[in-house]
N, CA, C and O atoms as CSV, one atom per row, in Angstrom:
chain,resi,resn,atom,element,x,y,z
A,1,UNK,N,N,128.456,94.759,127.872
A,1,UNK,CA,C,128.241,96.178,127.754
A,1,UNK,C,C,126.733,96.186,128.208
A,1,UNK,O,O,125.967,95.270,127.908
A,2,UNK,N,N,126.429,97.074,128.808
A,2,UNK,CA,C,124.708,97.421,129.019
A,2,UNK,C,C,124.366,99.185,128.411
A,2,UNK,O,O,125.034,100.217,128.344
A,3,UNK,N,N,123.040,98.808,128.075
A,3,UNK,CA,C,123.154,100.087,127.216
A,3,UNK,C,C,121.494,100.641,128.238
A,3,UNK,O,O,120.617,99.868,128.624
A,4,UNK,N,N,121.525,102.033,128.420
A,4,UNK,CA,C,120.755,102.449,129.445
A,4,UNK,C,C,119.484,102.930,128.061
A,4,UNK,O,O,119.542,103.061,126.838
A,5,UNK,N,N,118.636,103.039,128.908
A,5,UNK,CA,C,117.565,103.609,127.806
A,5,UNK,C,C,117.240,105.316,127.996
A,5,UNK,O,O,117.245,105.934,129.061
A,6,UNK,N,N,117.002,105.775,126.826
A,6,UNK,CA,C,117.243,107.375,127.093
A,6,UNK,C,C,115.808,107.709,127.002
A,6,UNK,O,O,114.975,107.024,126.408
A,7,UNK,N,N,115.580,108.801,127.628
A,7,UNK,CA,C,114.360,109.205,127.736
A,7,UNK,C,C,114.172,110.179,126.245
A,7,UNK,O,O,115.057,110.953,125.881
A,8,UNK,N,N,113.583,110.090,125.900
A,8,UNK,CA,C,113.074,111.061,124.369
A,8,UNK,C,C,112.190,111.802,124.130
A,8,UNK,O,O,111.348,111.448,124.955
A,9,UNK,N,N,111.687,112.747,123.471
A,9,UNK,CA,C,110.669,113.652,123.445
A,9,UNK,C,C,110.658,113.978,122.281
A,9,UNK,O,O,111.781,114.073,121.785
A,10,UNK,N,N,109.431,114.289,121.331
A,10,UNK,CA,C,109.140,114.483,120.225
A,10,UNK,C,C,108.697,116.095,119.744
A,10,UNK,O,O,107.678,116.620,120.194
A,11,UNK,N,N,109.434,116.660,118.956
A,11,UNK,CA,C,109.631,117.965,118.718
A,11,UNK,C,C,108.826,118.153,117.325
A,11,UNK,O,O,109.118,117.669,116.231
A,12,UNK,N,N,107.763,118.966,117.654
A,12,UNK,CA,C,106.922,119.189,115.841
A,12,UNK,C,C,107.413,120.535,115.418
A,12,UNK,O,O,107.034,121.502,116.079
A,13,UNK,N,N,108.396,120.762,114.158
A,13,UNK,CA,C,108.805,121.716,114.053
A,13,UNK,C,C,108.354,122.175,112.412
A,13,UNK,O,O,108.249,121.500,111.388
A,14,UNK,N,N,108.204,123.241,112.612
A,14,UNK,CA,C,107.380,123.847,111.135
A,14,UNK,C,C,108.362,124.715,110.259
A,14,UNK,O,O,108.984,125.679,110.706
A,15,UNK,N,N,108.421,124.316,109.114
A,15,UNK,CA,C,109.490,125.286,108.075
A,15,UNK,C,C,108.835,125.950,107.223
A,15,UNK,O,O,107.642,125.878,106.927
A,16,UNK,N,N,109.898,126.808,106.712
A,16,UNK,CA,C,109.180,127.641,105.800
A,16,UNK,C,C,108.967,126.891,104.113
A,16,UNK,O,O,108.054,126.790,103.293
A,17,UNK,N,N,110.495,126.452,104.235
A,17,UNK,CA,C,110.344,125.410,102.796
A,17,UNK,C,C,110.975,124.391,103.119
A,17,UNK,O,O,111.888,124.196,103.922
A,18,UNK,N,N,110.215,123.518,102.180
A,18,UNK,CA,C,110.876,121.992,102.541
A,18,UNK,C,C,112.289,121.717,102.472
A,18,UNK,O,O,113.030,121.086,103.225
A,19,UNK,N,N,112.404,122.070,101.860
A,19,UNK,CA,C,114.396,122.131,101.035
A,19,UNK,C,C,115.320,121.874,102.449
A,19,UNK,O,O,116.276,121.100,102.496
A,20,UNK,N,N,114.882,122.593,103.447
A,20,UNK,CA,C,115.698,122.810,104.505
A,20,UNK,C,C,115.714,121.517,105.868
A,20,UNK,O,O,116.318,121.608,106.937
A,21,UNK,N,N,114.960,120.517,105.450
A,21,UNK,CA,C,114.505,119.586,106.652
A,21,UNK,C,C,115.749,118.944,106.699
A,21,UNK,O,O,116.238,118.800,107.819
A,22,UNK,N,N,116.435,118.482,105.627
A,22,UNK,CA,C,117.554,117.816,105.721
A,22,UNK,C,C,118.736,118.617,106.851
A,22,UNK,O,O,119.593,118.005,107.490
A,23,UNK,N,N,118.573,119.693,106.873
A,23,UNK,CA,C,119.405,120.417,107.757
A,23,UNK,C,C,119.378,120.226,109.204
A,23,UNK,O,O,120.375,120.472,109.883
A,24,UNK,N,N,117.940,119.664,109.871
A,24,UNK,CA,C,117.658,119.234,110.906
A,24,UNK,C,C,118.372,118.061,111.683
A,24,UNK,O,O,118.437,117.940,112.906
A,25,UNK,N,N,118.983,117.080,110.559
A,25,UNK,CA,C,119.516,115.841,110.979
A,25,UNK,C,C,120.537,115.780,112.039
A,25,UNK,O,O,120.944,114.811,112.680
A,26,UNK,N,N,120.884,117.117,112.087
A,26,UNK,CA,C,122.191,117.490,112.923
A,26,UNK,C,C,121.669,117.580,114.551
A,26,UNK,O,O,122.482,117.434,115.464
A,27,UNK,N,N,120.263,117.828,114.800
A,27,UNK,CA,C,119.809,117.848,115.925
A,27,UNK,C,C,119.138,116.608,116.489
A,27,UNK,O,O,119.014,116.509,117.709
A,28,UNK,N,N,118.762,115.796,115.793
A,28,UNK,CA,C,118.164,114.574,116.228
A,28,UNK,C,C,117.686,113.770,114.843
A,28,UNK,O,O,117.962,114.054,113.678
A,29,UNK,N,N,116.782,112.541,115.422
A,29,UNK,CA,C,116.169,111.944,114.372
A,29,UNK,C,C,114.836,112.400,113.489
A,29,UNK,O,O,113.889,113.000,113.998
A,30,UNK,N,N,114.896,112.089,112.337
A,30,UNK,CA,C,113.772,112.962,112.043
A,30,UNK,C,C,112.859,111.234,111.482
A,30,UNK,O,O,113.186,110.353,110.687
A,31,UNK,N,N,111.781,111.411,112.291
A,31,UNK,CA,C,110.819,110.292,112.023
A,31,UNK,C,C,109.531,110.424,111.142
A,31,UNK,O,O,108.861,109.475,110.735
A,32,UNK,N,N,109.259,111.933,110.880
A,32,UNK,CA,C,108.188,111.915,109.373
A,32,UNK,C,C,108.283,113.165,109.363
A,32,UNK,O,O,108.351,113.876,110.365
A,33,UNK,N,N,108.295,113.583,108.031
A,33,UNK,CA,C,108.375,115.227,107.299
A,33,UNK,C,C,107.116,114.917,106.549
A,33,UNK,O,O,106.934,113.829,106.003
A,34,UNK,N,N,106.275,115.873,106.535
A,34,UNK,CA,C,105.072,115.908,106.069
A,34,UNK,C,C,105.283,117.293,105.140
A,34,UNK,O,O,105.235,118.453,105.547
A,35,UNK,N,N,105.524,116.836,103.801
A,35,UNK,CA,C,105.812,117.767,102.555
A,35,UNK,C,C,104.811,119.018,102.212
A,35,UNK,O,O,105.084,120.218,102.255
A,36,UNK,N,N,103.614,118.410,101.872
A,36,UNK,CA,C,102.457,119.202,102.168
A,36,UNK,C,C,102.093,120.024,103.231
A,36,UNK,O,O,101.710,121.135,102.864
A,37,UNK,N,N,102.093,119.820,104.496
A,37,UNK,CA,C,101.941,120.968,105.273
A,37,UNK,C,C,103.157,121.601,106.005
A,37,UNK,O,O,103.007,122.469,106.865
A,38,UNK,N,N,104.289,121.153,105.647
A,38,UNK,CA,C,105.690,121.652,105.996
A,38,UNK,C,C,106.002,121.714,107.465
A,38,UNK,O,O,106.289,122.690,108.158
A,39,UNK,N,N,105.890,120.558,107.750
A,39,UNK,CA,C,106.304,120.222,109.553
A,39,UNK,C,C,107.045,118.801,109.372
A,39,UNK,O,O,106.604,117.970,108.579
A,40,UNK,N,N,108.293,118.550,110.217
A,40,UNK,CA,C,108.570,117.587,110.571
A,40,UNK,C,C,108.495,116.811,111.681
A,40,UNK,O,O,107.566,117.374,112.262
A,41,UNK,N,N,108.759,116.085,112.248
A,41,UNK,CA,C,108.876,115.506,113.545
A,41,UNK,C,C,109.959,114.877,113.974
A,41,UNK,O,O,110.400,113.847,113.464
A,42,UNK,N,N,110.485,115.523,115.023
A,42,UNK,CA,C,112.209,115.558,115.483
A,42,UNK,C,C,112.088,114.434,116.736
A,42,UNK,O,O,111.080,114.576,117.428
A,43,UNK,N,N,112.754,113.628,117.009
A,43,UNK,CA,C,112.975,112.919,117.936
A,43,UNK,C,C,114.330,113.282,118.356
A,43,UNK,O,O,115.323,113.266,117.628
A,44,UNK,N,N,114.267,113.771,120.194
A,44,UNK,CA,C,115.738,114.250,120.632
A,44,UNK,C,C,115.845,113.999,121.903
A,44,UNK,O,O,114.839,114.092,122.606
A,45,UNK,N,N,116.951,113.671,122.397
A,45,UNK,CA,C,117.133,113.054,124.289
A,45,UNK,C,C,116.299,114.298,125.281
A,45,UNK,O,O,116.166,115.493,125.016
A,46,UNK,N,N,115.975,113.788,126.086
A,46,UNK,CA,C,115.033,114.659,126.873
A,46,UNK,C,C,115.606,115.696,127.598
A,46,UNK,O,O,115.010,116.756,127.790
A,47,UNK,N,N,116.851,115.438,128.063
A,47,UNK,CA,C,117.593,116.192,128.770
A,47,UNK,C,C,118.184,117.628,128.261
A,47,UNK,O,O,118.562,118.620,128.884
A,48,UNK,N,N,118.121,117.386,127.155
A,48,UNK,CA,C,118.472,119.050,126.580
A,48,UNK,C,C,117.516,119.232,125.319
A,48,UNK,O,O,117.824,119.223,124.127
A,49,UNK,N,N,116.453,119.376,125.830
A,49,UNK,CA,C,115.334,120.041,124.828
A,49,UNK,C,C,115.164,120.996,125.042
A,49,UNK,O,O,114.948,121.628,124.007
A,50,UNK,N,N,115.103,121.909,126.388
A,50,UNK,CA,C,114.964,123.212,126.463
A,50,UNK,C,C,116.203,124.157,125.546
A,50,UNK,O,O,115.944,125.142,124.854
A,51,UNK,N,N,117.451,123.610,125.744
A,51,UNK,CA,C,118.638,124.308,124.921
A,51,UNK,C,C,118.276,124.198,123.460
A,51,UNK,O,O,118.521,125.219,122.817
A,52,UNK,N,N,117.568,122.846,122.557
A,52,UNK,CA,C,117.597,122.578,121.514
A,52,UNK,C,C,116.446,123.336,120.802
A,52,UNK,O,O,116.420,123.546,119.590
A,53,UNK,N,N,115.543,123.703,121.645
A,53,UNK,CA,C,114.153,124.566,121.274
A,53,UNK,C,C,114.652,125.854,121.102
A,53,UNK,O,O,114.144,126.626,120.288
A,54,UNK,N,N,115.611,126.153,121.803
A,54,UNK,CA,C,116.056,127.903,121.819
A,54,UNK,C,C,116.821,127.626,120.682
A,54,UNK,O,O,116.655,128.478,119.810
A,55,UNK,N,N,117.521,126.825,120.415
A,55,UNK,CA,C,118.568,126.782,118.940
A,55,UNK,C,C,117.696,126.638,117.771
A,55,UNK,O,O,118.023,126.991,116.638
A,56,UNK,N,N,116.585,126.111,118.086
A,56,UNK,CA,C,116.126,125.745,116.609
A,56,UNK,C,C,115.132,126.687,116.433
A,56,UNK,O,O,114.546,126.626,115.352
A,57,UNK,N,N,114.616,127.973,117.605
A,57,UNK,CA,C,113.936,128.903,117.400
A,57,UNK,C,C,114.626,130.287,116.707
A,57,UNK,O,O,113.995,131.278,116.338
A,58,UNK,N,N,115.995,130.100,116.635
A,58,UNK,CA,C,116.627,131.172,116.588
A,58,UNK,C,C,117.082,130.667,114.857
A,58,UNK,O,O,117.603,131.529,114.149
A,59,UNK,N,N,116.910,129.652,114.443
A,59,UNK,CA,C,117.087,129.282,113.094
A,59,UNK,C,C,116.260,129.939,112.008
A,59,UNK,O,O,115.050,129.893,112.232
A,60,UNK,N,N,116.624,130.542,110.881
A,60,UNK,CA,C,115.909,131.296,109.628
A,60,UNK,C,C,114.890,130.639,109.255
A,60,UNK,O,O,113.782,131.148,109.088
A,61,UNK,N,N,115.199,129.294,109.067
A,61,UNK,CA,C,114.209,128.407,108.156
A,61,UNK,C,C,113.153,127.539,108.883
A,61,UNK,O,O,112.345,126.768,108.365
A,62,UNK,N,N,113.367,127.885,110.446
A,62,UNK,CA,C,112.023,127.298,111.535
A,62,UNK,C,C,111.085,128.148,111.364
A,62,UNK,O,O,111.431,129.327,111.440
A,63,UNK,N,N,109.548,127.838,111.071
A,63,UNK,CA,C,108.337,128.715,111.607
A,63,UNK,C,C,108.653,128.736,113.358
A,63,UNK,O,O,109.275,129.561,114.027
A,64,UNK,N,N,107.991,127.549,113.736
A,64,UNK,CA,C,107.794,127.118,114.803
A,64,UNK,C,C,108.304,125.861,115.745
A,64,UNK,O,O,108.639,124.836,115.151
A,65,UNK,N,N,108.360,125.884,116.833
A,65,UNK,CA,C,108.755,124.304,117.327
A,65,UNK,C,C,107.849,124.199,118.592
A,65,UNK,O,O,107.979,124.819,119.647
A,66,UNK,N,N,106.979,123.354,118.279
A,66,UNK,CA,C,106.222,122.677,119.686
A,66,UNK,C,C,106.700,121.111,120.072
A,66,UNK,O,O,106.765,120.085,119.395
A,67,UNK,N,N,107.016,121.426,121.545
A,67,UNK,CA,C,107.330,119.884,122.047
A,67,UNK,C,C,106.205,119.241,122.198
A,67,UNK,O,O,105.135,119.849,122.217
A,68,UNK,N,N,106.291,117.856,122.332
A,68,UNK,CA,C,105.230,116.690,122.513
A,68,UNK,C,C,104.947,116.521,124.095
A,68,UNK,O,O,105.815,116.274,124.932
A,69,UNK,N,N,103.488,116.709,124.362
A,69,UNK,CA,C,102.941,116.774,125.782
A,69,UNK,C,C,102.763,115.102,125.945
A,69,UNK,O,O,102.439,114.601,127.021
A,70,UNK,N,N,102.944,114.548,125.091
A,70,UNK,CA,C,102.355,113.223,125.654
A,70,UNK,C,C,102.570,112.224,126.884
A,70,UNK,O,O,101.793,111.325,127.208
A,71,UNK,N,N,103.789,112.560,127.513
A,71,UNK,CA,C,104.181,112.082,128.798
A,71,UNK,C,C,103.531,112.694,129.933
A,71,UNK,O,O,103.384,112.110,131.006
A,72,UNK,N,N,103.133,113.897,129.690
A,72,UNK,CA,C,102.445,114.916,130.647
A,72,UNK,C,C,100.828,114.216,130.701
A,72,UNK,O,O,100.106,114.536,131.644
A,73,UNK,N,N,100.418,113.450,129.860
A,73,UNK,CA,C,98.998,112.969,129.732
A,73,UNK,C,C,98.916,111.948,130.719
A,73,UNK,O,O,99.918,111.279,130.968
A,74,UNK,N,N,97.500,111.687,131.498
A,74,UNK,CA,C,97.430,110.341,132.271
A,74,UNK,C,C,97.006,109.394,131.101
A,74,UNK,O,O,96.058,109.575,130.338
A,75,UNK,N,N,98.088,108.111,131.104
A,75,UNK,CA,C,97.288,107.068,129.911
A,75,UNK,C,C,96.699,106.136,130.907
A,75,UNK,O,O,96.181,105.201,130.296
A,76,UNK,N,N,96.566,106.008,132.210
A,76,UNK,CA,C,95.564,105.230,133.045
A,76,UNK,C,C,94.261,104.948,132.870
A,76,UNK,O,O,93.566,104.873,133.883
A,77,UNK,N,N,93.585,104.708,131.418
A,77,UNK,CA,C,92.200,104.824,131.159
A,77,UNK,C,C,91.166,103.595,131.714
A,77,UNK,O,O,89.987,103.408,131.415
A,78,UNK,N,N,92.064,102.807,132.656
A,78,UNK,CA,C,90.967,101.943,133.664
A,78,UNK,C,C,90.158,102.859,134.487
A,78,UNK,O,O,90.652,103.934,134.825
A,79,UNK,N,N,89.067,102.565,134.810
A,79,UNK,CA,C,87.945,103.150,135.470
A,79,UNK,C,C,88.273,104.773,135.697
A,79,UNK,O,O,88.358,105.402,136.752
A,80,UNK,N,N,88.440,105.256,134.189
A,80,UNK,CA,C,88.215,106.418,134.186
A,80,UNK,C,C,86.563,107.105,133.988
A,80,UNK,O,O,86.300,108.305,133.913
A,81,UNK,N,N,86.044,106.494,133.959
A,81,UNK,CA,C,84.311,107.026,133.944
A,81,UNK,C,C,84.169,107.279,135.509
A,81,UNK,O,O,83.772,108.346,135.979
A,82,UNK,N,N,84.574,106.071,136.321
A,82,UNK,CA,C,84.207,106.322,137.836
A,82,UNK,C,C,84.785,107.590,138.748
A,82,UNK,O,O,84.350,108.048,139.804
A,83,UNK,N,N,86.219,108.084,137.737
A,83,UNK,CA,C,86.883,108.895,138.383
A,83,UNK,C,C,86.421,110.451,138.156
A,83,UNK,O,O,86.495,111.430,138.899
A,84,UNK,N,N,85.930,110.283,136.866
A,84,UNK,CA,C,85.429,111.373,136.258
A,84,UNK,C,C,84.068,111.804,137.367
A,84,UNK,O,O,83.857,112.933,137.810
A,85,UNK,N,N,83.297,110.622,137.631
A,85,UNK,CA,C,81.947,110.694,138.145
A,85,UNK,C,C,82.072,111.294,139.387
A,85,UNK,O,O,81.367,112.260,139.682
A,86,UNK,N,N,83.339,110.572,140.560
A,86,UNK,CA,C,83.506,111.357,141.494
A,86,UNK,C,C,84.019,112.395,141.676
A,86,UNK,O,O,84.141,112.835,142.819
A,87,UNK,N,N,84.484,113.108,140.519
A,87,UNK,CA,C,85.045,114.598,140.710
A,87,UNK,C,C,83.892,115.231,140.298
A,87,UNK,O,O,83.816,116.434,140.551
A,88,UNK,N,N,82.909,114.662,139.678
A,88,UNK,CA,C,81.743,115.754,139.336
A,88,UNK,C,C,80.664,115.885,140.521
A,88,UNK,O,O,79.852,116.794,140.689
A,89,UNK,N,N,80.862,114.801,141.252
A,89,UNK,CA,C,79.779,114.338,142.590
A,89,UNK,C,C,80.372,115.589,143.499
A,89,UNK,O,O,79.558,116.297,144.091
A,90,UNK,N,N,82.018,115.907,143.629
A,90,UNK,CA,C,82.230,116.326,145.095
A,90,UNK,C,C,82.004,117.815,144.925
A,90,UNK,O,O,82.083,118.567,145.897
């Protein structure tokens, strides 16, 4: 049996009330729930993110949904100062 690594993405879901957090278990894995600020982090598969965001926004208990942009950031930090200097000198 071989397992394939799934591409996952984190969604930040803001709620009107904390009691509705357990309803989101059916959408993905809840990683963190801030009761004071009323948001939670939900891990879902990357291939069906767009449909999940659309269905989450339709729910009455959800204020807003923000996807994580971590995969789009440049995480190659080696030599970043020289790259910035080259951009500024051009």
